[in-house]
N, C-alpha and C positions, 0 to 999 in steps of 0.2 A: 759269343754264342750262348744262348740260354735254352735250357730244356726243362720241361715239366715231366716228372716221372710218376708212375703209379705209386700209391701209398703202400707201405710195407716193404719197400725196396731199400737196400743199404745204399744210401745216397753217396757216401764216400767211395765205396767200391765201384759204383756205377760211374761216378765222375772220373775216377782213375781209368776205368775201361774206355770211356769216351775220349779222354785226353790222349790215351795211347793210340787209339784208332785215328784221331785227328792228326796227331803228330806224324803218323805214317802217311796219311793222305796228303797232308800239307808239306811233307818232306822237311819237317823241322821248323817250318815257319811258325813264329809265336802265335798262340791262340789262347784266349781265356775262355773258360767254360763256367757258367753259373747254373746251379741246380735251383730252379725257382721254388721248389718245395721248402727249402730251408735258408732263404735269404731274407733280408729285411723287407718290410712292406714298401718302403720307399724305392728300393731297387726293383721289386716286383712291379710297382707302378711304372717306373721308368721304362722297363722292358715292354710291358703290355701297352703302354701309351705310345711309345715311339719305335717299337721293334717291328720286324717283318716276320710273318709266319712262313716257314719253309715247308713244314709238313704238319698237318693238323688232324685232330680228331675233334670235330665240333661239339660232340656230346660231352667232352671233358674240357675243352678250351673255353667255351662260353661260360659255364658256371665258375671256372677259375677266374676269368677276367672280370666277371660281374662282382665276384667276391673281393677281388683286389680293388676295383674302383670304389665299391661301397665302403670298404674298410679305410681306404685312403681318404676319401671325403669325410668319413665320420671322425677321423683322427686329425684332420687339418687344424682345428682350433688348438689342439694340444701342441702340434708342431709350431704354430704361430706364437704361442706363449713361450715356448722353448727358444725360438729364434730371437724374440725380443729380449729375453733374459741373457742370452748369449751375447747379443749386441751390447747391452748395458755392461756386462762383465768385461768385454773386450775394451770398451771405451774407458771404463774405470782403470783397467790394467794399463792402458796406454797413458792415461793421465798420471798415474802413479809413477810410471817409468820416466816420464818427462820431468816430473817434479824432482825425482831423485837425481836426475842427470844435471839439472841446472840448479 
């Protein structure tokens, strides 16, 4: 479950309050809660792109979603470079381990 809160709210306290209420409603069934205001852009994108809105305020939702999509697309080249470097590093690490083993 993901929620977007008003600015100026204590996100940690609100998350605890929501989790307590959810725990009561779900009778202890495990549930994870994400406060969209303070998570990574990639997680925000995943929620906005593939999530389902249960309750909404279009005046706040639309600017938030537009900002997430814009920022995600703007930073895609950076993530692509990072993925390439990570792949190279993993390949090199695997080659080094194989050489040491044999």
